[in-house]
C-alpha positions in Angstrom: 6.2 -0.1 -19.3 8.5 -3.2 -18.3 6.6 -6.0 -16.4 8.4 -5.0 -13.2 7.4 -1.6 -13.3 3.6 -2.8 -14.4 3.4 -5.1 -11.3 4.9 -2.4 -9.0 2.6 0.1 -10.2 -0.3 -2.3 -9.5 0.9 -3.0 -5.7 1.5 0.6 -5.5 -2.2 1.6 -6.8 -3.8 -1.1 -4.6 -1.7 -0.1 -1.3 -2.8 3.8 -2.3 -6.5 2.8 -2.3 -6.3 0.7 1.0 -4.7 3.8 2.6 -7.5 6.3 1.2 -10.3 3.7 2.3 -9.3 3.7 5.6 -8.4 7.4 5.8 -12.2 7.9 4.8 -13.5 5.5 7.1 -12.1 7.3 10.0 -13.1 11.0 8.4 -9.6 12.2 8.1 -7.9 14.6 5.6 -4.8 14.0 4.1 -3.2 16.5 6.4 -4.4 14.9 9.6 -3.3 11.4 8.7 -0.2 13.0 7.4 0.3 14.7 10.9 -0.7 11.5 13.0 1.9 9.4 10.8 4.2 12.1 10.8 5.0 12.1 7.1 4.3 15.1 4.8 0.7 15.6 3.3 2.3 15.3 -0.6 3.3 11.8 0.5 0.2 10.9 1.4 -1.6 12.7 -1.7 1.0 10.8 -3.9 0.5 7.3 -2.2 -3.4 7.3 -2.6 -2.6 8.3 -6.3 -0.2 5.5 -6.7 2.6 7.1 -7.3 4.6 6.2 -4.0 6.8 3.0 -3.0 7.0 3.2 0.9 9.4 1.8 3.4 8.3 -0.6 5.9 8.6 2.1 8.7 6.2 4.1 6.8 3.8 1.4 6.4 4.1 0.9 10.2 3.6 4.8 11.1 0.6 4.5 8.3 -1.1 1.6 10.2 -0.5 3.0 13.5 -2.0 6.3 12.4 -5.0 4.5 10.6 -5.7 2.7 13.7 -5.2 -0.7 12.3 -2.6 -3.5 13.0 0.1 -3.8 10.4 -0.8 -7.2 9.5 -4.4 -6.6 9.0 -3.7 -3.9 6.8 -1.5 -5.8 4.8 -4.4 -8.5 4.4 -6.5 -5.7 3.1 -3.6 -4.6 0.6 -3.7 -8.4 -0.5 -7.3 -8.6 -0.9 -7.2 -5.6 -2.8 -4.4 -6.8 -5.1 -6.5 -10.0 -5.9 -10.0 -8.2 -6.3 -8.8 -5.8 -8.8 -6.0 -7.6 -10.7 -6.8 -11.0 -11.6 -4.3 -11.7 -13.4 -1.7 -10.5 -10.7 0.0 -13.0 -9.1 1.5 -11.8 -6.1 3.6 -14.8 -5.2 5.0 -15.5 -8.7 6.0 -11.4 -8.2 7.7 -12.3 -4.7 9.3 -15.2 -6.2 10.8 -13.0 -9.5 11.8 -10.2 -7.2 13.8 -13.0 -4.7 11.5 -12.2 -1.7 10.0 -15.6 -1.4 12.4 -18.5 -0.8 11.8 -21.1 -3.2 11.6 -24.9 -2.5 
């Protein structure tokens, strides 16, 4: 698997874990979360399995449905990335992807 795909997969799996954990904390089914977030249930299932890359609008919909501020959900994602993937450097990945301005 190319490095970029491997890194993307790590991020997607970590996001899926965070969403599933928050959903379970609220005692919601995937269907209930999907309804609250105005997305399809299969979107939630794919996301939780680490098979989905999501748009910012869906990240915001999910954070609202999960009753968490978007910045806090992002911090949980970053913590999950750091905890589970000691060799993954988010800043380096973002720099390679041209998401972070170098300088």
